[in-house]
Biopython code that builds the backbone (N, CA, C, O; Angstrom):
import numpy as np
from Bio.PDB.StructureBuilder import StructureBuilder

atoms = [
    (1, "MET", "N", (100.291, 141.236, 141.943)),
    (1, "MET", "CA", (99.498, 140.816, 140.844)),
    (1, "MET", "C", (100.173, 139.600, 140.190)),
    (1, "MET", "O", (101.375, 139.630, 139.926)),
    (2, "ALA", "N", (99.411, 138.543, 139.931)),
    (2, "ALA", "CA", (99.953, 137.325, 139.334)),
    (2, "ALA", "C", (99.984, 137.477, 137.821)),
    (2, "ALA", "O", (99.018, 137.926, 137.206)),
    (3, "SER", "N", (101.103, 137.097, 137.239)),
    (3, "SER", "CA", (101.209, 137.175, 135.783)),
    (3, "SER", "C", (100.837, 135.825, 135.186)),
    (3, "SER", "O", (100.951, 134.786, 135.835)),
    (4, "LYS", "N", (100.382, 135.864, 133.915)),
    (4, "LYS", "CA", (99.988, 134.630, 133.232)),
    (4, "LYS", "C", (101.237, 133.902, 132.741)),
    (4, "LYS", "O", (102.218, 134.540, 132.359)),
    (5, "PRO", "N", (101.203, 132.574, 132.749)),
    (5, "PRO", "CA", (102.333, 131.814, 132.216)),
    (5, "PRO", "C", (102.484, 132.067, 130.711)),
    (5, "PRO", "O", (101.526, 132.432, 130.030)),
    (6, "GLU", "N", (103.699, 131.868, 130.214)),
    (6, "GLU", "CA", (103.978, 132.059, 128.798)),
    (6, "GLU", "C", (103.098, 131.143, 127.955)),
    (6, "GLU", "O", (102.864, 129.993, 128.327)),
    (7, "GLY", "N", (102.610, 131.642, 126.825)),
    (7, "GLY", "CA", (101.874, 130.831, 125.881)),
    (7, "GLY", "C", (100.401, 130.685, 126.159)),
    (7, "GLY", "O", (99.711, 130.018, 125.387)),
    (8, "THR", "N", (99.880, 131.268, 127.215)),
    (8, "THR", "CA", (98.451, 131.152, 127.473)),
    (8, "THR", "C", (97.766, 132.440, 127.056)),
    (8, "THR", "O", (98.314, 133.533, 127.198)),
    (9, "THR", "N", (96.553, 132.286, 126.536)),
    (9, "THR", "CA", (95.766, 133.449, 126.137)),
    (9, "THR", "C", (94.360, 133.280, 126.658)),
    (9, "THR", "O", (93.917, 132.165, 126.935)),
    (10, "THR", "N", (93.683, 134.356, 126.786)),
    (10, "THR", "CA", (92.277, 134.271, 127.163)),
    (10, "THR", "C", (91.461, 134.207, 125.894)),
    (10, "THR", "O", (91.729, 134.934, 124.938)),
    (11, "SER", "N", (90.484, 133.357, 125.880)),
    (11, "SER", "CA", (89.670, 133.166, 124.694)),
    (11, "SER", "C", (88.309, 133.812, 124.905)),
    (11, "SER", "O", (87.685, 133.661, 125.955)),
    (12, "THR", "N", (87.876, 134.518, 123.905)),
    (12, "THR", "CA", (86.567, 135.155, 123.977)),
    (12, "THR", "C", (85.549, 134.409, 123.113)),
    (12, "THR", "O", (84.436, 134.893, 122.908)),
    (13, "ARG", "N", (85.926, 133.235, 122.606)),
    (13, "ARG", "CA", (85.010, 132.445, 121.791)),
    (13, "ARG", "C", (83.913, 131.856, 122.662)),
    (13, "ARG", "O", (84.147, 131.461, 123.805)),
    (14, "THR", "N", (82.739, 131.806, 122.111)),
    (14, "THR", "CA", (81.626, 131.231, 122.858)),
    (14, "THR", "C", (81.582, 129.730, 122.636)),
    (14, "THR", "O", (82.228, 129.194, 121.735)),
    (15, "ILE", "N", (80.821, 129.080, 123.460)),
    (15, "ILE", "CA", (80.678, 127.631, 123.341)),
    (15, "ILE", "C", (80.058, 127.279, 121.996)),
    (15, "ILE", "O", (80.460, 126.297, 121.372)),
    (16, "GLU", "N", (79.096, 128.057, 121.547)),
    (16, "GLU", "CA", (78.450, 127.800, 120.256)),
    (16, "GLU", "C", (79.442, 127.939, 119.096)),
    (16, "GLU", "O", (79.381, 127.168, 118.138)),
    (17, "ALA", "N", (80.340, 128.900, 119.174)),
    (17, "ALA", "CA", (81.336, 129.083, 118.122)),
    (17, "ALA", "C", (82.278, 127.886, 118.073)),
    (17, "ALA", "O", (82.650, 127.429, 116.992)),
    (18, "VAL", "N", (82.658, 127.388, 119.224)),
    (18, "VAL", "CA", (83.525, 126.218, 119.286)),
    (18, "VAL", "C", (82.801, 125.005, 118.712)),
    (18, "VAL", "O", (83.398, 124.221, 117.974)),
    (19, "ARG", "N", (81.527, 124.843, 119.042)),
    (19, "ARG", "CA", (80.749, 123.722, 118.508)),
    (19, "ARG", "C", (80.623, 123.807, 116.991)),
    (19, "ARG", "O", (80.728, 122.790, 116.306)),
    (20, "ARG", "N", (80.402, 125.002, 116.463)),
    (20, "ARG", "CA", (80.311, 125.180, 115.013)),
    (20, "ARG", "C", (81.633, 124.805, 114.345)),
    (20, "ARG", "O", (81.657, 124.135, 113.313)),
    (21, "ASP", "N", (82.723, 125.249, 114.954)),
    (21, "ASP", "CA", (84.045, 124.928, 114.402)),
    (21, "ASP", "C", (84.310, 123.421, 114.432)),
    (21, "ASP", "O", (84.829, 122.856, 113.470)),
    (22, "LEU", "N", (83.952, 122.785, 115.533)),
    (22, "LEU", "CA", (84.142, 121.341, 115.636)),
    (22, "LEU", "C", (83.300, 120.595, 114.604)),
    (22, "LEU", "O", (83.777, 119.637, 113.995)),
    (23, "GLU", "N", (82.073, 121.017, 114.404)),
    (23, "GLU", "CA", (81.202, 120.373, 113.420)),
    (23, "GLU", "C", (81.765, 120.546, 112.008)),
    (23, "GLU", "O", (81.725, 119.615, 111.204)),
    (24, "ALA", "N", (82.279, 121.716, 111.711)),
    (24, "ALA", "CA", (82.888, 121.953, 110.399)),
    (24, "ALA", "C", (84.114, 121.068, 110.209)),
    (24, "ALA", "O", (84.321, 120.523, 109.125)),
    (25, "GLU", "N", (84.921, 120.922, 111.242)),
    (25, "GLU", "CA", (86.101, 120.056, 111.173)),
    (25, "GLU", "C", (85.697, 118.593, 110.986)),
    (25, "GLU", "O", (86.337, 117.862, 110.230)),
    (26, "ARG", "N", (84.630, 118.165, 111.678)),
    (26, "ARG", "CA", (84.156, 116.788, 111.523)),
    (26, "ARG", "C", (83.715, 116.522, 110.087)),
    (26, "ARG", "O", (84.040, 115.481, 109.517)),
    (27, "GLU", "N", (82.976, 117.462, 109.506)),
    (27, "GLU", "CA", (82.518, 117.300, 108.128)),
    (27, "GLU", "C", (83.704, 117.250, 107.162)),
    (27, "GLU", "O", (83.716, 116.456, 106.221)),
    (28, "GLN", "N", (84.674, 118.086, 107.400)),
    (28, "GLN", "CA", (85.865, 118.106, 106.549)),
    (28, "GLN", "C", (86.636, 116.786, 106.672)),
    (28, "GLN", "O", (87.106, 116.246, 105.670)),
    (29, "LEU", "N", (86.764, 116.279, 107.869)),
    (29, "LEU", "CA", (87.451, 115.013, 108.098)),
    (29, "LEU", "C", (86.694, 113.851, 107.462)),
    (29, "LEU", "O", (87.311, 112.963, 106.873)),
    (30, "ALA", "N", (85.371, 113.847, 107.572)),
    (30, "ALA", "CA", (84.568, 112.791, 106.957)),
    (30, "ALA", "C", (84.723, 112.811, 105.442)),
    (30, "ALA", "O", (84.819, 111.757, 104.813)),
    (31, "SER", "N", (84.747, 113.989, 104.861)),
    (31, "SER", "CA", (84.917, 114.117, 103.419)),
    (31, "SER", "C", (86.292, 113.617, 102.987)),
    (31, "SER", "O", (86.409, 112.907, 101.988)),
    (32, "ALA", "N", (87.309, 113.976, 103.716)),
    (32, "ALA", "CA", (88.668, 113.536, 103.392)),
    (32, "ALA", "C", (88.800, 112.022, 103.548)),
    (32, "ALA", "O", (89.471, 111.375, 102.744)),
    (33, "THR", "N", (88.176, 111.460, 104.562)),
    (33, "THR", "CA", (88.227, 110.019, 104.790)),
    (33, "THR", "C", (87.549, 109.275, 103.647)),
    (33, "THR", "O", (88.072, 108.272, 103.160)),
    (34, "GLU", "N", (86.389, 109.758, 103.217)),
    (34, "GLU", "CA", (85.677, 109.122, 102.112)),
    (34, "GLU", "C", (86.483, 109.203, 100.822)),
    (34, "GLU", "O", (86.532, 108.241, 100.055)),
    (35, "SER", "N", (87.106, 110.330, 100.585)),
    (35, "SER", "CA", (87.938, 110.496, 99.398)),
    (35, "SER", "C", (89.118, 109.528, 99.421)),
    (35, "SER", "O", (89.444, 108.922, 98.401)),
    (36, "LEU", "N", (89.746, 109.384, 100.559)),
    (36, "LEU", "CA", (90.866, 108.456, 100.706)),
    (36, "LEU", "C", (90.409, 107.022, 100.513)),
    (36, "LEU", "O", (91.096, 106.234, 99.863)),
    (37, "ARG", "N", (89.266, 106.676, 101.066)),
    (37, "ARG", "CA", (88.729, 105.325, 100.936)),
    (37, "ARG", "C", (88.462, 104.988, 99.465)),
    (37, "ARG", "O", (88.753, 103.878, 99.019)),
    (38, "GLU", "N", (87.914, 105.935, 98.722)),
    (38, "GLU", "CA", (87.640, 105.711, 97.303)),
    (38, "GLU", "C", (88.937, 105.550, 96.511)),
    (38, "GLU", "O", (89.009, 104.723, 95.603)),
    (39, "SER", "N", (89.948, 106.326, 96.846)),
    (39, "SER", "CA", (91.197, 106.239, 96.087)),
    (39, "SER", "C", (91.981, 104.970, 96.399)),
    (39, "SER", "O", (92.814, 104.551, 95.595)),
    (40, "LEU", "N", (91.734, 104.356, 97.539)),
    (40, "LEU", "CA", (92.454, 103.139, 97.924)),
    (40, "LEU", "C", (91.647, 101.868, 97.683)),
    (40, "LEU", "O", (92.036, 100.799, 98.153)),
    (41, "ASP", "N", (90.531, 101.962, 96.960)),
    (41, "ASP", "CA", (89.668, 100.813, 96.725)),
    (41, "ASP", "C", (90.312, 99.885, 95.695)),
    (41, "ASP", "O", (90.094, 100.032, 94.492)),
    (42, "VAL", "N", (91.100, 98.935, 96.178)),
    (42, "VAL", "CA", (91.858, 98.030, 95.320)),
    (42, "VAL", "C", (90.936, 97.025, 94.631)),
    (42, "VAL", "O", (91.195, 96.645, 93.489)),
    (43, "THR", "N", (89.879, 96.590, 95.290)),
    (43, "THR", "CA", (88.987, 95.582, 94.733)),
    (43, "THR", "C", (88.360, 96.037, 93.424)),
    (43, "THR", "O", (88.348, 95.283, 92.451)),
    (44, "SER", "N", (87.842, 97.255, 93.388)),
    (44, "SER", "CA", (87.212, 97.721, 92.152)),
    (44, "SER", "C", (88.249, 97.935, 91.053)),
    (44, "SER", "O", (87.953, 97.729, 89.876)),
    (45, "ARG", "N", (89.436, 98.337, 91.418)),
    (45, "ARG", "CA", (90.497, 98.483, 90.419)),
    (45, "ARG", "C", (90.879, 97.133, 89.831)),
    (45, "ARG", "O", (91.120, 97.024, 88.628)),
    (46, "MET", "N", (90.936, 96.108, 90.666)),
    (46, "MET", "CA", (91.291, 94.781, 90.195)),
    (46, "MET", "C", (90.214, 94.236, 89.261)),
    (46, "MET", "O", (90.534, 93.578, 88.271)),
    (47, "ARG", "N", (88.954, 94.497, 89.560)),
    (47, "ARG", "CA", (87.871, 94.002, 88.712)),
    (47, "ARG", "C", (87.932, 94.609, 87.320)),
    (47, "ARG", "O", (87.658, 93.924, 86.334)),
    (48, "THR", "N", (88.285, 95.869, 87.226)),
    (48, "THR", "CA", (88.329, 96.506, 85.915)),
    (48, "THR", "C", (89.518, 96.017, 85.098)),
    (48, "THR", "O", (89.486, 96.082, 83.869)),
    (49, "LYS", "N", (90.555, 95.536, 85.750)),
    (49, "LYS", "CA", (91.766, 95.093, 85.048)),
    (49, "LYS", "C", (92.013, 93.600, 85.238)),
    (49, "LYS", "O", (93.160, 93.154, 85.204)),
    (50, "LEU", "N", (90.953, 92.828, 85.436)),
    (50, "LEU", "CA", (91.099, 91.411, 85.741)),
    (50, "LEU", "C", (91.838, 90.619, 84.657)),
    (50, "LEU", "O", (92.709, 89.822, 85.006)),
    (51, "PRO", "N", (91.547, 90.787, 83.385)),
    (51, "PRO", "CA", (92.303, 90.016, 82.385)),
    (51, "PRO", "C", (93.807, 90.303, 82.423)),
    (51, "PRO", "O", (94.620, 89.387, 82.295)),
    (52, "LEU", "N", (94.165, 91.552, 82.595)),
    (52, "LEU", "CA", (95.575, 91.918, 82.665)),
    (52, "LEU", "C", (96.236, 91.326, 83.904)),
    (52, "LEU", "O", (97.356, 90.820, 83.829)),
    (53, "VAL", "N", (95.557, 91.385, 85.026)),
    (53, "VAL", "CA", (96.099, 90.842, 86.272)),
    (53, "VAL", "C", (96.242, 89.324, 86.178)),
    (53, "VAL", "O", (97.232, 88.762, 86.646)),
    (54, "ALA", "N", (95.261, 88.665, 85.576)),
    (54, "ALA", "CA", (95.332, 87.203, 85.435)),
    (54, "ALA", "C", (96.500, 86.808, 84.534)),
    (54, "ALA", "O", (97.235, 85.873, 84.853)),
    (55, "ALA", "N", (96.677, 87.499, 83.427)),
    (55, "ALA", "CA", (97.786, 87.188, 82.518)),
    (55, "ALA", "C", (99.132, 87.426, 83.189)),
    (55, "ALA", "O", (100.055, 86.627, 83.034)),
    (56, "ALA", "N", (99.245, 88.508, 83.926)),
    (56, "ALA", "CA", (100.495, 88.794, 84.626)),
    (56, "ALA", "C", (100.786, 87.737, 85.691)),
    (56, "ALA", "O", (101.936, 87.338, 85.878)),
    (57, "SER", "N", (99.757, 87.292, 86.379)),
    (57, "SER", "CA", (99.937, 86.261, 87.403)),
    (57, "SER", "C", (100.380, 84.943, 86.783)),
    (57, "SER", "O", (101.276, 84.279, 87.303)),
    (58, "LEU", "N", (99.753, 84.564, 85.674)),
    (58, "LEU", "CA", (100.157, 83.334, 84.996)),
    (58, "LEU", "C", (101.600, 83.432, 84.491)),
    (58, "LEU", "O", (102.368, 82.479, 84.619)),
    (59, "GLY", "N", (101.960, 84.560, 83.931)),
    (59, "GLY", "CA", (103.327, 84.756, 83.452)),
    (59, "GLY", "C", (104.344, 84.691, 84.575)),
    (59, "GLY", "O", (105.398, 84.070, 84.434)),
    (60, "ALA", "N", (104.026, 85.333, 85.688)),
    (60, "ALA", "CA", (104.946, 85.310, 86.829)),
    (60, "ALA", "C", (105.090, 83.893, 87.378)),
    (60, "ALA", "O", (106.192, 83.477, 87.735)),
    (61, "GLY", "N", (103.990, 83.152, 87.449)),
    (61, "GLY", "CA", (104.048, 81.768, 87.919)),
    (61, "GLY", "C", (104.878, 80.892, 87.002)),
    (61, "GLY", "O", (105.631, 80.035, 87.464)),
    (62, "PHE", "N", (104.739, 81.107, 85.697)),
    (62, "PHE", "CA", (105.515, 80.340, 84.719)),
    (62, "PHE", "C", (107.001, 80.598, 84.891)),
    (62, "PHE", "O", (107.802, 79.663, 84.902)),
    (63, "VAL", "N", (107.363, 81.853, 85.022)),
    (63, "VAL", "CA", (108.780, 82.204, 85.166)),
    (63, "VAL", "C", (109.338, 81.682, 86.486)),
    (63, "VAL", "O", (110.443, 81.141, 86.518)),
    (64, "LEU", "N", (108.596, 81.835, 87.558)),
    (64, "LEU", "CA", (109.077, 81.362, 88.858)),
    (64, "LEU", "C", (109.193, 79.842, 88.913)),
    (64, "LEU", "O", (110.017, 79.312, 89.659)),
    (65, "ALA", "N", (108.386, 79.144, 88.140)),
    (65, "ALA", "CA", (108.437, 77.680, 88.134)),
    (65, "ALA", "C", (109.572, 77.145, 87.273)),
    (65, "ALA", "O", (109.799, 75.935, 87.251)),
    (66, "GLY", "N", (110.274, 77.988, 86.579)),
    (66, "GLY", "CA", (111.415, 77.527, 85.801)),
    (66, "GLY", "C", (111.308, 77.870, 84.335)),
    (66, "GLY", "O", (112.261, 77.662, 83.583)),
    (67, "GLY", "N", (110.196, 78.378, 83.920)),
    (67, "GLY", "CA", (110.034, 78.840, 82.553)),
    (67, "GLY", "C", (110.077, 77.740, 81.517)),
    (67, "GLY", "O", (109.599, 76.630, 81.750)),
    (68, "VAL", "N", (110.650, 78.055, 80.378)),
    (68, "VAL", "CA", (110.690, 77.154, 79.239)),
    (68, "VAL", "C", (111.510, 75.917, 79.545)),
    (68, "VAL", "O", (111.137, 74.816, 79.142)),
    (69, "GLY", "N", (112.612, 76.075, 80.246)),
    (69, "GLY", "CA", (113.477, 74.939, 80.552)),
    (69, "GLY", "C", (112.757, 73.874, 81.355)),
    (69, "GLY", "O", (112.861, 72.688, 81.044)),
    (70, "ALA", "N", (112.028, 74.281, 82.381)),
    (70, "ALA", "CA", (111.307, 73.316, 83.206)),
    (70, "ALA", "C", (110.193, 72.652, 82.417)),
    (70, "ALA", "O", (109.938, 71.461, 82.594)),
    (71, "THR", "N", (109.528, 73.400, 81.552)),
    (71, "THR", "CA", (108.457, 72.840, 80.737)),
    (71, "THR", "C", (109.011, 71.833, 79.737)),
    (71, "THR", "O", (108.428, 70.768, 79.538)),
    (72, "ALA", "N", (110.129, 72.165, 79.110)),
    (72, "ALA", "CA", (110.742, 71.247, 78.154)),
    (72, "ALA", "C", (111.198, 69.963, 78.846)),
    (72, "ALA", "O", (110.996, 68.872, 78.313)),
    (73, "ARG", "N", (111.797, 70.076, 80.002)),
    (73, "ARG", "CA", (112.222, 68.884, 80.753)),
    (73, "ARG", "C", (111.032, 68.007, 81.107)),
    (73, "ARG", "O", (111.117, 66.780, 81.047)),
    (74, "LEU", "N", (109.924, 68.638, 81.477)),
    (74, "LEU", "CA", (108.724, 67.891, 81.845)),
    (74, "LEU", "C", (108.155, 67.162, 80.621)),
    (74, "LEU", "O", (107.750, 66.004, 80.728)),
    (75, "LEU", "N", (108.122, 67.825, 79.468)),
    (75, "LEU", "CA", (107.525, 67.242, 78.276)),
    (75, "LEU", "C", (108.406, 66.199, 77.603)),
    (75, "LEU", "O", (107.907, 65.220, 77.049)),
    (76, "PHE", "N", (109.700, 66.407, 77.651)),
    (76, "PHE", "CA", (110.601, 65.548, 76.895)),
    (76, "PHE", "C", (111.409, 64.579, 77.765)),
    (76, "PHE", "O", (112.405, 64.024, 77.301)),
    (77, "ARG", "N", (111.006, 64.375, 78.984)),
    (77, "ARG", "CA", (111.765, 63.447, 79.835)),
    (77, "ARG", "C", (111.546, 62.014, 79.346)),
    (77, "ARG", "O", (110.518, 61.675, 78.761)),
    (78, "ARG", "N", (112.544, 61.205, 79.610)),
    (78, "ARG", "CA", (112.478, 59.821, 79.179)),
    (78, "ARG", "C", (111.864, 58.980, 80.280)),
    (78, "ARG", "O", (112.201, 59.126, 81.454)),
    (79, "GLY", "N", (110.986, 58.124, 79.898)),
    (79, "GLY", "CA", (110.184, 57.332, 80.803)),
    (79, "GLY", "C", (110.894, 56.334, 81.547)),
    (79, "GLY", "O", (110.292, 55.612, 82.342)),
]
sb = StructureBuilder()
sb.init_structure("model")
sb.init_model(0)
sb.init_chain("A")
sb.init_seg("    ")
for serial, (resi, resn, name, xyz) in enumerate(atoms, 1):
    if name == "N":
        sb.init_residue(resn, " ", resi, " ")
    sb.init_atom(name, np.array(xyz, "f"), 0.0, 1.0, " ", f" {name:<3s}", serial, name[0])
structure = sb.get_structure()
């Protein structure tokens, strides 16, 4: 008599039961994907905070360009 290899089992599930399970998993995955997509929607978040983002960008550009020192040198340089 041949013995079964370790880790194998006989399944009594029907094809219809497997299809139902797969469909349920697909629906669950679609729901999770949509939820993730909504939480990662950067564009809509940026639109709601546009004034804050614009001010922060201008401030960062000012500092990276040299800040007050560079502005003073530009304004008060001798011709």
